[in-house]
N, C-alpha and C positions, 0 to 999 in steps of 0.2 A: 625546466629545473625542478620543478614539482613531480615531473612525470620520472625525472632520474632518481630523486629521493625515494619515490612510491616503489620502484622495481629492485632498488637495492635494498630496501627494508623487507621487501617482500622475498627476494632471495637469501636473505639472511637468516629470515623464520623459516625457509625450507632447510638452510643448513643445520638451524638449532633442532627443529623437530627430526630430521634424520638421525643427529646425533642422538637424541632421547630415544628414538625408536631403537636402535642397535643396543643402548643400555639396555633397554627394558625387554627386550627380545633374548639377549645372551644372559644367561644366568651367572650371576657372582658369587664364587663360591670362597669362603672364608678360608683361608688353609692358616693352622696354628704352626709354628716351628715345634716341631718335635725335636728332642735331642737324640743322638745318635743310638744310646745305649738307654732303651727305655726304664732297664731294671737299675740304673743308677742315678734315677729321677727322683729330687728330694722333693717332699712336700711338708709345707710348714704351715703351723696355724698360729697366729698372732693375735693376742688379745691384750687391750690395753686394762691398767689396772693402777691402784694407789698403793701405797705402804702406811700402814698407821703410824703417825708421828714423823713421816717422812714429809720433805718440801716438795720432792719432785714426782711428777707421774712416770710410771714404768710401764714396759710392754713384755709379757709373757711370750716367749717364743716357743715352741712346741715343736721338735722337729720329727713327723710322723714317721720317716723312714727307719731312723736309729732309736727313737723313743727317748729323746734327752730334752730337757727343759733347761732353759736358760732365760734371763732377763736382761733386758737394756734400758738405761736411764740417759738422760741427756741433761748434763748440770749446766745450767745457763748462766751461772756467775762466772764458772770458768771454762766455758765454752768445751765441755769434755763430755764424751760419750762412755759411759761406765757400762762393764757388762760384765754379769755372773758367769762363773765357769759352767758348763753343761753338767746337768744332773740324769743319772739315768733313773729313769722312773719306772721302768719295769724293777729294779733291785726294789724300788719303795713299795710296790705293790706286792710282792713277793712276801716283804716283811711284815705287811700288814695282813697279809693273809696267815701267815704262819703266828702272829699275835691271836688273832681271832681263833686259830685252832687249840692254842693253848689253853683258853679259858673254860 
């Protein structure tokens, strides 16, 4: 009986060693899912923040492709997600540049 258990465990160890060797020899490639049109890819930057006098924390969301800024806030008491309409930051920066040139 001891002899059978010994050879069973030895065989199992050989199978496990072979499985480990095949995983170490074969390189594993990490492949990300790429959208079909790379030009329509959206990049977002999300930053947590707070509003002075506000009770809820907010998340600023910047769409780096369209240069639009919006915010999101979750109201715990009403169980509702509140969002701000997107704002074009290119227009804001253009207005700041013109105000600086007028000085």
